[in-house]
BAROKE-342532 format. One record per residue (C-alpha): x, y, z; residue in one letter. Coordinates in steps of 0.5 Angstrom, whole numbers, padded with zeros to 4 digits, always signed. Example, Ala and Ser with C-alpha at 12.3 -4.5 7.8 and 13.67 -1.06 7.14 Angstrom:
<pts>
+0025-0009+0016a;+0027-0002+0014s;
</pts>
This chain:
<pts>
-0060+0084-0113m;-0060+0077-0110k;-0067+0075-0107p;-0068+0074-0100k;-0068+0067-0098p;-0075+0065-0096s;-0079+0060-0092f;-0084+0061-0097d;-0080+0059-0103a;-0077+0053-0099l;-0084+0051-0097m;-0087+0052-0104n;-0081+0047-0107e;-0082+0042-0101v;-0089+0042-0101c;-0092+0044-0107v;-0086+0041-0111g;-0084+0035-0108q;-0090+0033-0103g;-0087+0034-0097w;-0091+0038-0091c;-0096+0034-0088g;-0101+0029-0087s;-0106+0025-0083v;-0102+0021-0078v;-0106+0017-0073n;-0112+0021-0074d;-0108+0027-0073k;-0107+0032-0078p;-0100+0034-0078l;-0096+0040-0082h;-0088+0041-0081v;-0090+0048-0079t;-0093+0045-0072l;-0086+0042-0070f;-0082+0049-0071i;-0080+0052-0064p;-0082+0059-0063e;-0074+0061-0063n;-0067+0058-0063g;-0063+0055-0068p;-0066+0050-0073v;-0062+0045-0077t;-0063+0043-0084a;-0063+0036-0082e;-0068+0037-0076q;-0073+0041-0081f;-0072+0035-0086v;-0074+0030-0080d;-0080+0034-0079w;-0082+0034-0086l;-0082+0026-0085f;-0085+0026-0079e;-0091+0030-0081a;-0092+0025-0087d;-0092+0019-0082g;-0085+0017-0085v;-0079+0014-0081d;-0074+0015-0086p;-0069+0011-0081y;-0073+0005-0082a;-0071+0004-0089d;-0065+0010-0090l;-0063+0007-0097e;-0070+0008-0100k;-0070+0015-0097w;-0063+0018-0097q;-0064+0021-0104k;-0070+0025-0101h;-0067+0027-0095k;-0061+0030-0099g;-0066+0034-0104a;-0070+0037-0098l;-0063+0039-0094r;-0061+0042-0100d;-0067+0046-0101a;-0067+0048-0094f;-0060+0051-0095i;-0061+0054-0102r;-0067+0058-0100h;-0065+0059-0092m;-0058+0061-0094g;-0055+0056-0089s;-0055+0050-0086d;-0057+0053-0079v;-0062+0058-0078v;-0066+0062-0073d;-0073+0059-0072a;-0076+0066-0073a;-0074+0065-0080d;-0078+0059-0081l;-0085+0063-0082r;-0089+0065-0087w;-0088+0072-0090e;-0095+0075-0089d;-0094+0073-0081n;
</pts>
């Protein structure tokens, strides 16, 4: 039986494994989960942009430098969430 796609597994890979999930930006603590809306569709690209924003990185300022990271993060989203577009409600910790 294939395990259910999981936000927890996604966050483990991108936060713990790759170090993308948040930082203090302009004296404000940020985390990627602060950018996720209550509902509606969220694309892999949006989620990746939020990861960068939560870390205070503008990937478009030097796209060539960041492109491999963007690709890896996008691939992780699709692998764990099962699609390149999911409902925001699926982007919640399992204990919530």
